[in-house]
N, C-alpha and C positions, 0 to 999 in steps of 0.2 A: 392544512394536516393531510398527511398522506393516507390515512386511514380513511377519510372521506372522498378521496379521489379516486379510489379504486373501482367503483361502479362504472361501467360501459354501456350507455344505452344500447338496444337493439329490440329485433322483431322475431328473433329466432324461436324455436321450440322451447330451448333451455329458458331464454328471456321471459316467456310467455307462462310457463310453469309456475304454479303458486308457490310462494315461498315456503310454506309448510312442508309441502312435497318436496321441495329442494333440500330443506332442513333435515327431513327425515332420511332421504337418500344418503346425504352425508353422513347423518349419526350411524345408520344401519351399516354402511361402508367401513366407517371407521372401526366399528364394533367387530365386524368380519373380518377385516384386515389386520387388527391387533390381536383380536382373541382366537381366531381359528387357525390351527397350524396350516400354512400355506406352502407349497413346495415351489420350485424354481419356477414351474408352469403356471402355478396359482397367482404368483406375483406379477408374472409377465401378462397374464390375462387382466389383472387389476391395472396395471399400467396401460394396457391397451383399451379398457374401458373408458378410463380418463381422458386419455387423448381422443376417444370417440366422440366424448361428451364436448370436448372444446371444439371438434368440428361440428357439431350440432349447434353448438352456439353461434357459429358463423362468426367467430372472433378471426382477426387478421392473424395470419402466421406468426407477425411479428409479437403478438401479445403473449402466446404460446411459447416462444422463443424467450422472451424476456423474462418469462416465469421461470422456464428450465435455466435459463443462464443465471439468474439469482442464487439458483440452489447449487451452482457447480461447486462451490468450496465444501458445502455442506456435505454434498455426495463424495467429493474427494477425499475429505478427512474421515469420513464415517466409513467408506467403501475400504481405505487404504489400512485403518486400525483393525476392522473385522478380518480383512484377507490375510493379516499379519499374525493375529493373535487368535483368530478362529480359522475361516476358511474361506475360500472363494466363494462356495454355495452360501454360507452365512452372509458374506458380504452382499451378495447379490439380493437374497431375500430381505433382510434388514432394512438395507437401503432404498430397495425397491418398494417396500413399505411406507416407509418415511417420505418419499418422494410422491407416491400416489395421494396420500393423505394431504399433505401440502398442497399440491397441484388442485386437488379437489376443493380445499378450502378457499384456494385463490378464485377457483371459477364460481364459487357461491357468493363471493364477494364482489366479484366482476359482474355477474349478471343479475343480482338482486339488490334492490334498494335497501338502505338501512333501516327505512321507515317501515317497510313492510315485513322485514326479518323482525324488527322490534315487536311489532303486532302480533306476529305468530308467537313469539316465546311469551309475550304476555298472557296471551289466551291460555296457554300450556300451563304457565304458572298461577296462573288466577286462583286455583284452590289452595294455595299456600297462605293466602290472605287470611283465610281461616285461623291460621297457626301463628298469625303475628307479622308474617314475612312481607315485604314490600314487592309484588310481582314485577313492579315497573322498575325499580332499582335491579333487581335480579335480572331481567330480562336485558336491560341496558350492558350489565356488566358481561353477560353470556355472549351478547352479540358483538362486543367491543374484543372479547376473548378471540372469538371465530375469525374476525377482521385484523387481528393483531398477528396470526400466524403467518401470512405471507409478508407484513410488513418486517417482522424481526426476521424471517428469512432473508428479506433484501438488506437488513442490515449487517446480519452475517456475512454476506457476500461482499458488501462494500468494504466491512472491517477487513476481511481476507485480503481485499485488492490492495488496500492501503499498507498493509503489512509485506504483501509482496513487493510493492513498488520501494519500500525502504529496505527490501532484502531481510525481512525477519523471518525466523522459520516458524512453521505450524507450532503451536504449544497452547499452553493454560494461559499465558499471557494475552492472546487474543481474547479471552473471556471478557476481561476487564473493561475494555473499550466497547464492547458489545452491549454488557450490563450498562455502562454509562450512557450508551446511545439510546437503548430501551427505555431506561428510568427516564430519562431527559425527554423521550417521546410522550411517556406516559404522563409527565407532568404538563405538557403542552395541552394533550388530549384533555387531561382534568380542567385544566384554565379555560379551554375553549367551552366545555361543556357547563362550567360554573358560569360563564359569561351568556350563555344561553339559559342560565336558570334550571340546570338539568344537575348539577354537582352538589 
């Protein structure tokens, strides 16, 4: 399963940072980048911080390159649409926000073990048990959601690459194979979890 293979062991500061702290950084960054009005400079600063974190994680340049390469069609389509229908500034700001958040989510999954992430989410969600909720199930769902972000971004890049090889133009038709691949992957993840007694 691709979602399990994202973690890369390491001894960097980012790897050693507690999973709770990393999750908090991702949550706060997502809130700031999504909710706070950012200008062109602000988006550039957000991207620079994310790239700095990759550097602090001491990951091979190929890892960051692969993450950016997987986003190329998402960036191209989103930026082109906003450039044409809005403005170059809107294209830069909106596309930069998406790229920064996806790269940050990828960094979280690359430098954090799934078990550590689950443990943090379970502790945070434990108060929900008194209301009849299952913190373990909710934590698993949230952690899988976070780890699926870069996986789905990779699917999008692969689908677009296949369309390009066949000479198919960009369009809504690309959504169908992306949905099929995503749902099939979700089924595989569900089967794997069931086999481990977690489904």
